[in-house]
N, C-alpha and C positions, 0 to 999 in steps of 0.2 A: 164418117161418124165419130171417129176418135177426136177430131178437132172440136166437134160440137159438144162432146162430153167434157173436154177440158175447159171450154168456155163456160159451160154450166157450173162446173166446179169452182172456177174463179169467181163467177157471179155470186155463188153461195158464200164464199169466203169474204167477199166484199160486204155483202149484206150482214153477215155474221159480225164483222168488225163494227159496222155502223150500229147494229142493234145491241151490241154488248154494253153500250155506254149510256144506259138509262140513268137519270139522276135519282138520288135517294129521295124518299118522301119527306114532306115537311115534318119537323119535330113537333111533338105534342106535349101537353102538360106544362106549358110555360106559365110561370108565375113571377110576379115582381112585388116586393114589399120592403118595408123598413129593414135595413141591414145592420142594426146594432149601434147606431149613433154616427156622429161626424158626417151627417147628411148622406149616408150610404144607402143604396138600394141593392138588395140581394135578388138576383135573377136566377131562377132554376128551371130546368125542363127534364123530361124523361129521355134517357138515351134510346136511340134506335137499336133494334136487334143486331147482334154481331153479323148475322147473315147479310145485312145491308152493306157491310164493308165501308163504313164511314171513316175517312181519314181524319177529319176534324169538323168542328162546328164553327160557324161565324155568328157573332152576336152584333146586332145593329141597334143603335139608339136613335129614336126619332128626334130630330132637331126642329122640324116644322111639319106641317101636313104633307109636304111634298119632298122632304129631304130626310134620308136615313144616313147616319154616319157609322162606318165600320168601327166597332168599339174593341172587339177582342176575338181571339181564336182560342178554342177550347178543345183539347184532345180527348178522345173517348176514355183514355186511361185516368182521367180526372174524376171519374164517377165516385160519388160518395165523399168528396173533400169538403163540400159545404152542407150537404144534406144526404141522408141515407138513400142510396139508389138513384140519386139525381146528379145531373151535371149543372154547373153554374158559375157565376162570377159575382163579385161585389163591385158595384160602380159608385164612385165618389167624385164630387166636383174637384176640379183642379188636379186630377190625376192624369197620368200619361194616357193618351198621346197628345192631348191639347187641353188647355184650361177651358172651363166653361165660363160663360159670361154671367150666368145667373148666380144667385146666392146659394143654390143647392137645396132650397127648401121646397120647391115646387114638384109637382108630379112629373115623372119621367116614364116614357113608354119604350118598349123593346120588342124586337122580333129576332128569331134565330133560324138559320138554315144549316143544312148538312152538306158537306162536300165529300164526294166519293173518292176512293183510292185512285181513280182515273182522272180526278180533277174536275168533275162535273158538279156544279152547285145545284142543289134542288130548290124547290119552292120555299118561300118563307113561311114560318109558323104564323099562327094568329098572334095578334098583338096583346101584350100584357103591360099594364101600367101600375106603377107603385109610387107612393110618397115616402120619402126618407124620414127616419126618426132622428131626433136631435141627440 
């Protein structure tokens, strides 16, 4: 009987490790709009609750219907830097990590995902699109 009990305990430990790593939910409240000139677009979203234990957020920009490029990583500590109670970035053409081919005046679309402290990336948010201001 003792061996059976040990085996059951090990099984619960294995299942517990596997179940511990659920991904965070998709961020919500994503907006994209003119970012103040120079063909910039400001992208903002609502931070997830601290209980979710997000390590960072990934921002992706749509380059075509089937391609998303990783644009930035944003830490939860950046809340409020662009807008009160929000996280965000300002995207401009010809900025790092690679130059854009367009002139920077057209509509741009973005999605955001959250990555847990265990390195598990959750689903992407809904898409938000914005047109830069000159």
